[in-house]
N, C-alpha and C positions, 0 to 999 in steps of 0.2 A: 554151842548150837546143838539142838537136839538132833539125834540121828534119824529118827523115824517120824518126824513131825509130832512129836509128843509135846503136849502142853503141860507145863508145870503149875500153871496157875489154876485158880478155881473159876475164872471167868469163862463164860461160854464162848464158843468159837464165833467168829464173825461170819456173817452170811457170805459176804463177798470179800475175799482177802485183798489186801492192798496191791499185791503184785499183779493181780488181774487188771485193776484199774489203770496201772501204769502201762500194762501191755495194751489195753484198749486205747489209751491216749496215744501211745506210739503208733498203733494201727491207724487211728484217725489221722494222725499227722502224715503217716505214709500214704494213706488214702487221699488226703487233701493234696499232698505233693504229686501223687500220680494224676489226680484230676488236673492240677495245674500243668503238669508235663503234657498230659493229653490235650489240654486246651492249646498249649503252645504248639504242639505238633499239628493240631487241627488248623491253627492260624497259619502255620508255615505251609501246610498242605493247601490251604485256601489261596495263599499268596502264589504258590507254584501253579496252582490251577488257573488263577487269574492271569499269570504271566503266559501260560500256554494258550489261554483263550485270547489274550491280546495279540500274541504272535500269530495265531490262526486268523484273527480278524485282519491284521496287517497284511498277511500273506494273501488273503482273499481280495483285499482292496488293491494290492499291487497287481494281482492277476487281472482284476477288473480294469485298472488303468492301462495296463499293457494291451488288453483286448480293445479298449476304447481307442487307444492310439493307432493300433493296426487298422481298425475299422474306419477311423477318420482318414488315415492315409489312403486306404483303398477307395474311399468315397471321392477323395481328391483326384486319384488316378482315373476313376470312372468319369468324373466331370471333364477332365482334360481329354480323355479318349473320346467322349461324345462331342466335345468341341472340335477336335481334330476331324472326326467323321463328318460333322456338319460342314467344316471348311473344305474337306475333300469333295463333298457333294456339290457345294457351290462352285468349286473349281472345275469339276467335270461339266457342270451345266454351262459355265462361262466358256470353257474350251469348245463345247458343242456348238454354242451360238457363234463363237469366233470362227470355227470351221465352216459353218453355214454361211456366214458373211463373206468369208474368203471365196467360197464357191460362187456366191452370187456376184461378187466383184469380178472374178475371173470370167464369168459368163457375160457380164455386162461390158467387159473390156474387149470383146470380140471386135474385130475390125469392121464388120458389117454393122454391129450395134452402134459403135462410135460414129460411123458415117451417117447412120440414120438419125442419131441424136443431133449431130452437127447440122444436118440439112433441115430437120423439122423444127427443132427448138431454137437453134441459133441462127438459122437462115444462111448457112455457109454453102459455098459451091466449090466444085473442083476447079483447079487452075486450067486455064486455056493456054494454048501454045503461045499466044501473044503476050501473056502476062509473065511468062518465064524469062528470066534474065540470066545469061551465062557469064561467068567471070573467068578471065584467063589470068593465071598467076605465073610469074617467072619461076623457073626452077632454081632460083638463087636462094641460098640459105640466109635468112634474115637475122639469125642469132649472132650476136657479137660475143666474142670471147674476151675475157679480161686480160689485160697486159700485165697485171700485177701477179706476183707469185704469192700465194697464200701459204703461210707457214703455220702449221698447227703445233703449238707447243705442248710439251708433255704435261705441263702444269694445268692446262685446261681440261685435259682428259682424265686427270687423277682427282681424287677427292682431297679434302682439306687435310685429312690425316696423313695421306701420302706426301702432300706438300711439306708438311712439318717434318716428316722423316727425311725427305730429300734435303731440306735446309740444314738439318742437324748433321747428317752424314756427308753432306757436301756433294751430292750427286747432281 
């Protein structure tokens, strides 16, 4: 091999030497490999980005569902509360009318009112002394006592479980 790129032949030098073409081919291959690697990295980056996006969407949907459940529950609570308030209002109205009716019944149960209603509507009169009948009762006690002695057994006073235990242990 020549030491200083000296050519021994008489042919002219080539415009582009062979080693440069090999170098360019190698560079093209490297460039194409880098492009492929970059494309793979971009695809992986896109996949990761899609995964992050899907996670974010799933997170947002989960939050929305939780908020929906909470609002639904609170609406049910509000409905029950309003129903209870309506029932309380009707109860207080019924108690008020009940109290008014009790007062009116008590006022109509006055002895004078009862006497007036009996005289006017039913045509009743007070008893006269001739209509009264007095009954004399002896001061004797008319209740008879039984001659039989009543014995209350323990088995009647105890329950079935205690009866079984008494039979087992012989009491």
